[in-house]
Phi, psi and omega in degrees: 000334184297323180288329175297311180299316182300314179291329176298313182300317181303310184302315177295325179291316181297322182289312184300315184295320177304318177302314184295317189286329175293318181297327176290326178286328177286339182276341179295320178294340185286327177294322176282348169282338172290313183299322176290330179292317183302317178295336180281335193257021177285145186301144175285158178295139175293138186230004185289147179269153172285142179293136182281133193275138177252123178237130185237135181237132171242137179262124177237123176199134180058035175080007177255148166233128186228123172280149179292337173294314178297328177288311177308308183298317175305313184295316178298318173304312181300318172304308178293324182291336169290354180093010179276133182242352178296146179295150179271111174260334168224145175218127189242126185237126174239116187265126166249086187294332179293338184259345185072030190235139164246108169287137176225164168225124177252129185047037181078010186232140170132022184305130176089356180286140179212168175226153174262154183225000000 
């Protein structure tokens, strides 16, 4: 009977080892499932637009306060008053505060044009 008990124990050990092997092979697919989950949870590309920045300038000289916005508005009005209908793509402004004059060039044209402020 001693041999039978040993044989039974050996059989139990073999069965336990087989169960452990089965458990190990069952856990392997779980690792690949994690890998798949990682690829699915990648962050999406950002599609938000940056907020437009607002900047205001005030020119103080000789007791006068003039905003840059008011000068640009005066230039646009003068441009339209001349009969121009083309869209303004570029605007260059040269300010002479001591004379109260802003010279401008619109779309590369307008040498010597000015507005008073």
